[in-house]
N, C-alpha and C positions, 0 to 999 in steps of 0.2 A: 564159763561163768565162775564167779568167786566161790559160791557154795559147792559147786560140783568139783572144783579143783581141791578144795579142802577135804571133801568127802573121800576123794581118791587117795589123799595123803594118809588119812587115818586107816583106810583099808589096807594099804601097803604095810603100814606099821604093824597092824594086827597079823598080817600074813607071815611076818618075820618071827612071830612067837612060836616056839617049837611045840609046846604043849597044846594039843588040839582043844582040850576043854577050856584052858586059859585063853586060847586064841578066840574061840567063839564068844566067851564071856566079854572079852575086851571089845570085840566087834560090836556086841550088843550095847555095851555101856557107851562106847564112843559114838556109835550111831545115834543113840537116844539123846546123848548130851548135845551133840552137834546139831541135830534136827531141832531140838528145843531152842538152842541158842540162835541158830540161823533163821529158821522159819518164824520164830517168834518176833523177829525184828521187822518183818514185812508189815507195812500199813497201806491202806487204800484211802483215797480222799478225792474230793472234787477239785480238779485243776482250775487254776485261775490264770488269766493272761492279762497283762497290763493293757489298758485302753480297749478291752474287749468285754462287752456285757454278756453275762450268762454263757461263758465259754464252755462250761461243763455240759450244757444242754438240759439242765434242770428247769422245771416249771415252764415248759413250753405248752403253747396252745395251738391246736390244729383243727382243721375242719375234718369231719368224718370221711374216711377213705384216703387221707393224705399221710405220707411219711412225715416224721418230724423234720422241721427245717434244718435243725442242727443235729449232728450225731451226738449220742451220749458218750461222754468221755470219763474214764476213771484213771487216776494217777496212782501207780504202784511205786512205793518207796521202800528203800532198805537203809535204815539209819539216816534218813533224811535225804538220801540220794536216789534218783530214778533207778528202778530195777527193770531189767530187760528179760524177755522170754518167760514171764510169769503168767500162768493161765488165770484169766478173770472170767467169772460167770455172771450173767445178767438174767434175772428171772422176773416175771410178772407175778406179784404176790397178791394184788388186789385189783379187781376190775368191775365195772358196772354189771357185766354179764360174764358169769364164770365159764361159759362155753365159748366166749369170744374175747380172748386175751390179747390177740394181735400176734405179730410175727417179729421176733428178734433175729437179726442177721449178723453173724451166727450167734448162738447162745453162749459159746465160750471162745474167747479171743486171747492171744498172748500179747503182752505189752511190748511196745516198740522200744527203740533206743532211748526215747525220752521218757520211758516209763508209762506211756499212755496206751490204754486199751480203748478202742473206739468201736461203738455199736450203732447200727442203723435199726430203727424201730418203726414199724407200722402198727399203730394202735388198732384196737377193735373198732367196729362201726358204731357201737353203742356210745351215746354221749355220756359224759361224766368224767370222773377222775380215775386215772390208772396209776398204781403205785408199783415201782420196780425196785428190786433189791440187787445190789452188786456185792460180790464176795470173791474170796480166793478159794476155789474148791480144794486146794491142797493144804490150806492153812486156816483153820477155824479161828485161830487167835488174831487174825488180821482184822476181824470185825466185819460189819455190814454197813453199807451206806445206801440211802434211799433216794430215788428220783421220782418226781411227780410229773405227770403229763395230763393235760385236760383236752378232751375231745368235745367239740361243739357241733351241733347240727348245721347243715348247709345254709340255713337262713339266718344264722346269728349275725353275720355281717350286715344283712339287710336291716335287722333290728337296731344295730349300732347307727347305721345311716339315718334311719327314721328318727331315732333319739336325738342325733346331732342336728338334723334339719329342723325337727320340731322345737328343740331348745334354741336353735339359732333364730327361728322365726319369732319365738316369744321374746328373745333378747332384742332383736331389731324393732319389734313392735313396741316393746317397753321403752327403748331409746326414743323412738318417734313420739310416743305418747307423752313421755317426760318432756321432750323438746316442745311439743305443742303447749303443754301446761306452763312451762317457763315463759314461752313467748306470749301467751295470753296474760300471764301475771305481769309481765313487763309492759304489755300494752303498747302504746304509741311511743314509749321511751326509746325504742330502737330507731324509730324514724327521727326523733329529736337528736339522738346521738349522731347519726350519720349526716343529718343535715347541717350539724354544727361542727363537722370534722374540720380540723385545722391542719396547717402544714407542720405542726409540731410532731416530730417523730415519736416522742414519748406518749402523746395523746393518741396517736394512731395505733401504737403498740397496745396500749391499754384497751382501746376500743376493739381491736382484733381479738384480744384474749377474752374480753367480756362477752362479746356477741357469740364467739365460738363456744364458750361455756354454756350460753343460753340455748343455742340451736343444736349443740352436741354434735357438730360436724364441721371439720375444716374444709371438706369438699364442698358443702353447701355454702360456706363462707366464700370460697374462691369463686363459685358460680355467681354469687351476689356481686362480688367486686367486678367480675367481668361484665356483668349486666350494667352496673352503675357507670363504669368507664365507657362502655359502648354507647350508653344513652347520654353521656355528657354530664352526669351527676357528680362524677369524681374525675380527677386527673390520675394518670398512671402513677406519677411520682408519689401521690398520696397513699397509694395502695401498698407500697413496699413495707412500710412499718406495720401496716395492718396484717399483712401476710406473716410477718415475723411473730406478731402477737397471737395470731390465729394458731400457729404451730404450737406455741406454748399452751394455748387454751385447751388443746386436745388432751393434755396430760390429766386434766381434771376427770375426764371420762374414764381413763385407765385407772386412776387412783380409786374411783368409785367401784369399778369392776373388781379391783384387788382387795376390797374391804372384807370379802369372804363372810358376808352376813346372810347367806342364802337361807339359813334356817328361820330368818325373820321375814322371808319374802311374802308369805301369805298374810302376815300381820300388816305389812305395808299395803297390800292389796285391799284387805278388809277395811283398814282405816281410810284409805283413799276413796273406797266405794261409799262409805258412810258420809264423808265430807262432800263428795261430788253429787250424790243423788238425794241427800236429805238436808241440803242447805240451799237457801235461796240467794245468798250473797255470792256474787261472781268470784270475789277474791278467794273465798273458801272452796268454791268449786274447782278453781284452778290449782289450789294447794292439794286438793284431793286427787286431781289428775296427775300432779307431779308424784305424789306418793304411790298411786297405782302404777304409774310407769316405772318407778323405781322398783316396786315389788315384782312386776313382770320381768324386768331386766334380770333381777337376781334369781327368779324362778327359772328363767331360760338358762342361766349359768349352771344352776343346780342340775337341770335335766341333762345338759351337755356333759357335765362332770360325771354323772352316773352312767351315761351312755358309753363313755370311752374307757370305763374300767376294764372291759375285756381286752382292750388294745395294749394294756400294760404288759401283757405276757404274749402278745402276738408278734412273732419274730420279725416279719417283714416291716411292720410299723416301727419296731424298735431300731432295726437297722437303718431305716430311712431317717428317723429322728437323730440318730448318731451322726449321720451325714450333715445334718443341719449345723453342726459345730464348725463346718467349713464355712467361713464368712461369705464367700461368693455364692455358694449354693443357697445359704440361708436368705441372703438379700434377694436373690432372683425368685425364690419361692414366695417371699413376702410380697414382692412386686406383682407376681403373676396372680396370686390368690386375691389380692386387693383389687387389681384391675378387673378381674372376673366378677367379683361380688359387688364392686363399687362401694365397699364399706370397710374402711380400715378398722373401725370399732369392732366389727364382727370378727375379723381375723385376729385382732389383738386379744379379744375376749377368749378365743379358742387357744391362743398361745398361753394365756394366764391359766386356763383350765389344765392344759397339758403340763404346765409347770407345777401346778398344785398336786397332780397325780404322780409326780416324779418322773414323767416321761421326757421332760425337757429341762436341761440345765440352764443356768443363767447365761452361760457363754453361748449356748445355742439359741437362746431367746433373743438376744440383742440384735443379731443380723436379721432375724425375722421382723423385729420391730422397725428396724431401719428400712427394710424392703417395703413394709406396709405403708410407711410414711411417704416413700417415694411413689408407691403405687397410687396414692390419692391424686397424683398429678394427672392421671389418665382422665379423671372426671373433668378437671379444669380444661384439659386439651380438647375434649369432646365439646364442652360448653362454648369454647372459643371459635369453633368452626363457623364460618359465615359472618363473623363479627368484624369490627374495624381493626386496623393494625394496632391502635392504642389498646383495645381490649385484649388482643392476642398477646400483647406484652405482659399482661397480668398472668396469663396462663404460663408463659415462658418463665417469668420471674418466680412463680410458684414452683415450677419444676426444677429450675436451676438451683434455687435455694435448698430444696430437699436433696438434690444430688450432691451439692457442695458439702452439706452436713454429713451425708453418707460417706463421702470420700475422706472427710476429716477423721471420722471415728473408726472406720473399718480396719485400719492398721493397728489400732490400740485396744481392741476388744478385751484381751486377757487383763491388761492393766486397768481398763475401765471397769471390768467385772470386780476386780479387787477393791476398787474405790467404792463401788455400789455396795458391796458386802460390808465394807467398813462403816457405812452410815445406815445400814439396814439391820433388822433383826436376823439372827442366824438360824440355820436349820437345827442346830443343837439346842437352841433356846426355845424355839416355837414349833419345830417340826417342819417338814417339807411343805405340807399342805398350806401352812400359813406364811412361812418365810419366803419361799420362792415367788409366789404371786406378788408379794410386797416388794421384793427385790426387782422383779421385772418392771413394776410400775415406777419404782424409784429410778431405775436406769433410764426410762423414757423421760422422766421429769428432769433428771440431772443433765441428760444429753441436750435437751432444748434450752435449759437455763444457760448452759455453757455456750451453745450456738448463738443464743440471743445476745449474750455479753460480747461475743466476738463480732457479730454482724451488725448490730444496731448502730454503732458509730460510723459505719461505712455504707449507709444506705444511699447516699448521693453518688458514690462510686458505682454501686450496684445498679442504680438507675441508668447511669451513663453506659454501662456494659450492655444492659438490655436494649437501650436505644440504638446501640451500634449493631446488635444482633438483628433487630427488626426496625429498619428505617421507616420513617413516617410516610404514608401514602397520601395522595391527594384524596380529599373527601368526595363522596358521591354527589351527584347532581342534587341541587336544592329541591327540584321537583320530583325526585324519585319517589314512587309510591312505597314508602317503608316507614315503619315506626322507629323512633329513636330511643324511647324510654321503656315502654312496657315489655315485659319478658315473662313468659310462662314459668321459667325456672324459679321465679321469686314468689310464685303463688303459694308456696309452702309457708311463706312468712307474710300473711295478709296485710299487716300494718305497713310493711315495706312496699308491697305490691300497690297499695293505695297511693303511696308517695310517687311511684312511677307513673301511675294513671293520672295523677294530678299534673305532673310535669308534661305529659303528652297532651293533656287538655289545655294547659297554658300555651303549649306550642300551637295548638289549633287556634287559640285566641290571637296569638301574634301574627299568624298567617292571615287570619281574617282582617286583622287591623291593617296589614299591608294592602289587602284587597280594597278595603274601604278608602285608604289613603290614595290609591291609584284610580279609584272609580270616577273622580271628578275631572281627572286630567283630559280625557277626550272632549269634555264640554268646554274646558278652558282653552285648550291648545288647538282644538279642531284636528287632532291627530289620533289615529287608532292603533298605534304601534304597541300600546300597553295592553290591549284587550286580550291577545293570546296568553300573555303571562297571567292575567287575572283568571282566565278560564282554567289554566293548568293548576293554579293555586286552589281553585274551587274543587277540582278533581282530588287534590291532595287532602283537602279538608273533609270531603265525603269519605275518603278512604280511612282517614284517622278517626272519623266519627264511628264507622263500623267497627274498626279494630278496638278502639277504646271502650265502646259500649259493650262489646263481647267480653272484653277483659274485666270490666266492672261487674258484669253479670256473673262471671266465673267466681270473682271474689265474694259476691253476695251469697253464693251457694255454698261457700265453705263454712266450717264451724267457727264463726268469728263473733266478736263482741257485737252487741246490738248497736253500739256507737259506730263501729266500723261499717255495719250494714247501712245505717242512715247516711253515713258519709259517701258510700258507694252510690246510693240512689240520688243523693244531692249532686254528685258529680255527673251522673247520667243526665240530670236536668240541665246542668250548665253546658254539657256537650251539645244537647239539643238546641239550647238558645244560641250558642256560637254558630252551629251549622245553619240555623235559620237566618242569622245575620249574613253569612256567606251566600246563602240562597238569594236573599234580597239583592245583593250586589250583582250576581250573575243572571238570575232569572228576571229581575225587574229593571235594574239600572243599566246593565250592558245593552239590552235591546234598545233602550232609549238612546244610549250613546251611539249605537250604529245608525239609528234613525237620524240622530242629530248631525252626524258626520256627512250625510248625503243631503241635508237640508241647507237652505240659505239663511237660516235663523242665526241670530246672535243675541247675547244677553246685553242689557243696558249696563252701564258701569255700576249704577246703584244695585241693580239686580245681581250682577256678578259678585259684588262685594258682600251682599247679604248671603248668597249661597256659600261662598268661601267661609264666611264667619260661622254659619250654622254647621257646615261640614266639619270645621275645626272643633266645634263644641261636641258634635257627635263622636268624633275621634277621641276626645278627652273622656267622654262617657265610657267608651269601650275600654280605654286605657285604665280608667278607674275600676271598671268591673273586673278586669284581669288582675289588678293589684289587690282588690278586695278578696277575690277568690284565692290568690296566691298566699296572702298574709292573714286571711280570715280577720280582716280589719273591719270591725263593726261600726266604728265611727265614720269611716269613709263610706261604708255601705249606706248609712243614714244620709250622708251628703249626696251620694249618688241618687237616692230616692227623691230628695228635695230638688235636685237639679232636673230630674225627669219631669216633675210637675211644672217647674219653671220653663222648661223647653217646650212643653205642650202649649203653654200660654204664649211663648215666643213665636211659635209657628203661626199662631193666629194673627199676631202682630205683623209678621213678615208677609203673610198672605194679604192682609189689609193694605200694607205698603205697596205690594205688587199691583193690587186692584186699583189703587189710587193712581199709579202710573198708567194703567190702562185707560182710566177715565181721562187722564191728561193727554191721551193719544201719543204716548211715547212709542215710536214705531218699533224699536227693538223689543220692548216689553210685549207688544201685541204679538209679534212673530214668535217669541220664545215662551209665551204664557203657559202653554200646555206642559212644556219641559220643566219650567221653573216650579210650578205648583206641585207637579208629581215628584220632582227631586226633593223638595222640602218634606213632603209626606213620607217618602222612602227613607230619607235620613232620620226623620223622627221615629219611624218604625224601628230602625236599628238602635236608636237611643233607648226605646222602650224595652227591647230585648236585653240590652246591657243592664238596664235598671232591674229587670226580672232576676238577674243573677244576684243582685244585692238583696232582693226581696226573699229569695229562697234561703239565703244565708241568715237573714234576720229572723225568719220564721223558725229555722232549725235551732238557732241559738236561743 
């Protein structure tokens, strides 16, 4: 060692002095001077290592009965250079229990070649803070450095979990409550927007962004699109621009989360409560619901933020979060968590909280955000199970779009982080708690703005790619007992669910119209080939009646507008009228047709002409009823009512005409009289049921 070698030199020099007194005096002076010079230069400090957090082992948190996760390290230096073989002592100077200071292994250690003295420490079992002091026992001038260790009881992790889950529950409830309020405030505008969706990609993009902002969930939006395509309300090619817009719409939620106004959370809840419960106007009630949801959202964030404070010094969590800066690990973690929770908003909310506490850097947050956005595809994939190939294309398009975005950005995360910081407030200006959440939110927004600009011009190419991945399959049998429109996944948006129920009801009307059209053929052609098809159609109508009625009842039980409740019951009435028309065809007309086929009867030419004419009039009535119901056309509803009265009078005229032929002893009229009169009455009954649809609409309006 340097100081030992120099000490030996001045001892030799002193020994060469002949005078014993002078020799001893020189030894004393030289020894004192050298020891002051040499040992006074030793310093101790906490070592630091690049890319390693808390390398010295200071400020660690452990559970009672555990060794520190990292050893305590002291760096010994001599004139700025590592000093080897210097004794270092570590003592516990303060503990919650003076009789339980823990065990330091060993208490004195010599520094290694790198100047590091490394101690293992088992704190006492009492919870609280332990203060340790490191010093050089041979050199008081080197100073003292302190290390702090915190011991928590075994249940502290459980309290963190409860705090996180409780805060997460409030956060998700707040988002759902906020979404309900926005949907109720929007009312039937969502239905109007979707029903008027054009092939214009910019319009589709705007609609996707708007609706996702309202319902606060891109996953729910993808489920809606799958349902609409599966039911035939939309074509797959129309959904691609909506998917792109939906992805950008999610950034609004993240920007709200990053606002960091949790201290006003209870003010939002209180204001929302007053507006919702002490106001009779629906509009203000919905505004109150929006504010309450917003307050609960921020209250949940505040609870989560406070709950994870102990994790800031918990070494396993710190080490795990450092690993998140590996893009691949971060993306996989985001996908996994979002797939499990089925909520990207929840996961991103936690990422923002971790960033605000200084536990996550922007570089580590970006892969997690990317993974969360890819993870939302799991919801779409699950929703597409059992749907048509066209609907499956929506789920695949949603997934492929997110994966393409992830692959484009994952290689440029450091450069992207620099860009985000350049357009965001900095930690130096606003502090970590404010700056990092805003940077995380801005990174999400900038990412999807860039992805939108790249992808929107190439939607037609994207559609062709997905069409090649999933070729079109042949459609199912026309008579298969299945619904085409109604979908329980859309019940969370009642106004859209009513739109699907309406489409299913119109489908019932069209099938019944086919049945009515075919019902006269056995009488005209004396052939019964069409009868089995009519009976299959009737089975389908009964099935749709049950499913649609159940669906409408589910909607009416939701917390919906009074107007939507009235519309649901109005539709139930229409479903009943359509099913009764189908019953008349199968229960009353078909038995007559089977009897007619085995008889020798025939209609007279005049009688046949009258039946065909009145049958056509009844078909037109049913067609008008479906049109009135579809378009809510009150003028046509009035026409339909007038026609009904006219047709009642016409039936009497036709019956008189038939009776006159009987008096004239027209042989064909005599043989077919029973069939002729009954068919007129049955067709007129169908016409009355069609008119009833117009009556209920006129009464409601």
